[in-house]
C-alpha positions in Angstrom: -7.1 -23.3 7.0 -9.7 -21.0 6.5 -8.6 -19.3 2.9 -9.1 -15.6 2.8 -9.8 -13.8 -0.6 -7.8 -10.8 -1.1 -9.9 -8.5 -4.0 -7.5 -6.6 -6.5 -5.9 -6.5 -9.5 -2.9 -4.8 -8.4 0.6 -7.3 -8.6 2.6 -5.3 -6.4 0.3 -5.6 -3.3 -0.2 -9.6 -4.0 3.4 -9.6 -3.8 3.7 -7.5 -0.7 0.7 -9.8 0.8 2.5 -12.9 0.2 6.0 -11.3 1.5 4.4 -10.6 4.5 1.8 -13.1 5.2 3.5 -16.0 4.7 1.5 -18.3 6.8 -1.9 -17.2 5.6 -3.8 -19.3 2.6 -4.3 -16.1 0.3 -6.5 -16.6 -3.4 -6.6 -13.7 -5.4 -9.9 -12.8 -6.7 -8.7 -10.2 -10.1 -11.6 -7.7 -9.7 -11.4 -4.2 -9.4 -13.9 -2.9 -6.8 -15.6 0.7 -6.9 -13.4 3.5 -4.4 -15.5 6.1 -2.8 -14.0 9.7 -3.3 -12.9 10.0 -0.3 -9.7 11.4 2.3 -10.2 8.6 4.6 -8.2 5.1 3.8 -10.1 3.6 6.2 -13.6 4.7 4.5 -12.4 3.6 1.3 -10.6 0.5 2.5 -14.1 -0.3 4.5 -15.9 0.1 1.3 -13.7 -2.1 -0.5 -13.8 -4.8 1.4 -17.9 -4.8 2.0 -18.0 -5.1 -1.9 -15.7 -7.9 -2.2 -17.4 -9.6 1.1 -20.8 -9.5 -1.3 -18.9 -10.8 -4.4 -17.2 -13.6 -2.3 -19.2 -14.2 0.6 -16.1 -15.8 2.7 -13.6 -13.8 4.8 -12.0 -11.5 2.7 -9.4 -8.3 2.6 -9.0 -5.3 0.9 -6.3 -2.3 0.9 -6.2 0.8 0.2 -3.2 3.0 0.3 -2.0 6.9 0.0 0.9 9.1 -1.0 1.1 12.2 1.4 3.4 15.1 0.7 4.2 17.3 3.8 4.8 20.4 1.6 1.9 20.2 -0.9 -0.5 19.8 2.6 -0.5 16.2 1.7 -1.7 16.0 -2.0 -2.1 13.8 -3.6 -3.3 11.9 -0.4 -5.9 9.3 -1.4 -6.4 10.4 -5.0 -3.0 9.0 -6.3 -4.5 7.2 -9.3 -5.8 10.5 -10.4 -2.8 12.5 -9.9 -0.9 9.6 -11.4 -3.2 9.6 -14.5 -3.4 13.5 -15.1 0.0 15.4 -14.0 1.9 12.0 -13.5 5.0 11.8 -11.6 6.6 14.3 -13.9 4.1 16.9 -12.7 4.4 15.7 -9.0 8.0 16.3 -9.4 7.4 19.9 -11.3 4.8 20.7 -8.2 8.1 20.6 -5.9 10.6 22.3 -8.2 11.1 24.8 -5.3 10.4 23.1 -2.3 13.2 22.4 0.1 10.7 20.1 2.3 11.0 16.9 0.1 9.4 14.1 3.4 6.5 12.2 1.9 5.0 9.1 3.0 2.9 6.0 1.8 0.4 5.6 4.1 -1.7 2.3 3.8 -5.3 0.5 5.5 -6.1 -2.9 5.4 -9.6 -3.9 6.0 -10.5 -7.9 7.0 -14.1 -8.6 7.1 -15.3 -12.2 7.9 -19.3 -11.1 7.3 -19.7 -10.2 11.4 -16.9 -7.5 11.7 -14.6 -5.2 10.0 -11.2 -4.7 11.7 -8.3 -2.4 10.0 -4.8 -2.3 10.0 -2.2 0.4 9.5 1.3 0.8 7.7 3.5 3.3 6.9 6.4 4.1 5.1 8.3 7.5 5.5 10.9 9.0 3.1 11.8 11.7 0.5 10.9 12.9 -2.9 14.3 12.5 -5.2 14.4 15.4 -7.6 14.2 13.2 -10.6 13.2 10.6 -12.3 15.3 7.2 -10.9 14.9 3.3 -11.5 13.9 0.6 -13.9 10.8 -1.1 -14.3 9.9 -3.9 -11.6 7.4 -6.3 -11.4 6.5 -5.6 -7.5 5.9 -2.4 -7.9 2.7 -0.6 -6.6 3.1 2.5 -8.5 5.1 4.8 -10.4 5.8 6.8 -7.2 8.6 4.3 -6.8 10.4 6.1 -9.6 10.6 9.2 -7.2 10.2 7.6 -3.7 13.4 7.3 -1.2 12.5 5.7 1.7 13.8 7.0 5.1 17.8 6.2 5.4 18.3 5.1 1.8 19.7 7.4 -0.9 17.9 5.2 -4.0 14.3 5.2 -5.3 12.2 2.1 -4.5 12.5 1.2 -8.3 16.4 1.7 -7.8 16.3 -1.1 -5.0 17.3 -4.5 -5.5 14.9 -7.3 -4.2 17.3 -7.7 -1.3 17.7 -4.0 -0.6 13.9 -3.7 -0.6 14.1 -6.5 2.0 16.2 -4.4 4.1 15.1 -1.3 3.9 11.5 -2.6 6.1 14.7 -3.2 8.7 16.1 -0.4 8.5 13.6 2.6 7.4 11.2 2.4 10.7 8.1 1.2 8.2 5.4 -0.8 8.8 3.3 -2.8 6.4 -0.2 -3.2 7.2 -0.4 -6.7 5.8 2.4 -7.8 8.3 0.5 -6.3 11.0 -2.4 -8.1 9.8 -0.6 -11.1 9.8 0.5 -10.9 13.2 -3.1 -10.2 14.5 -4.4 -13.0 12.3 -1.8 -15.6 13.9 -2.1 -15.1 16.7 -6.1 -14.2 17.0 -7.2 -17.1 14.4 -4.8 -19.6 13.4 -3.2 -20.1 17.0 -6.6 -20.3 18.4 -8.1 -22.9 16.8 
């Protein structure tokens, strides 16, 4: 089976890829590629996967994700890391103090590049912000936002959920995983065509 290189240093993303892409042979290349400043997840994922391909010269994937809060006109969007490094989750909760609309979502774009063509796959998880920081440290966490993000149809933050609850969540909250969308496409177009 063809090996796909996943260029990332984010252990949470690796755990998600392994969970959603069981029939794909991934090799992780632990490297942080440069990210352009952009509001576009696709533009960032494209830049990352092109850099990744230049490094490994094999079919590879790169992922970018953002966090979008309705009441703050989408802030922090694709600037999640910058927001967490500057104001942190405490600052985000402070910005939301007087807001009744607490709807938010994680959005993600996975880019796959085989050296000839780039394909894009999208995912989204909707929910709302808690009013306080809740939960425990988790090895599978993508970011500190897990302490304040309650998935749709749940009254717990991601950091409060057990692994089993997070697995059930995917079926219950209507979220889509870019990894899963990619895996379905890859299995139908690459693995099963051989």
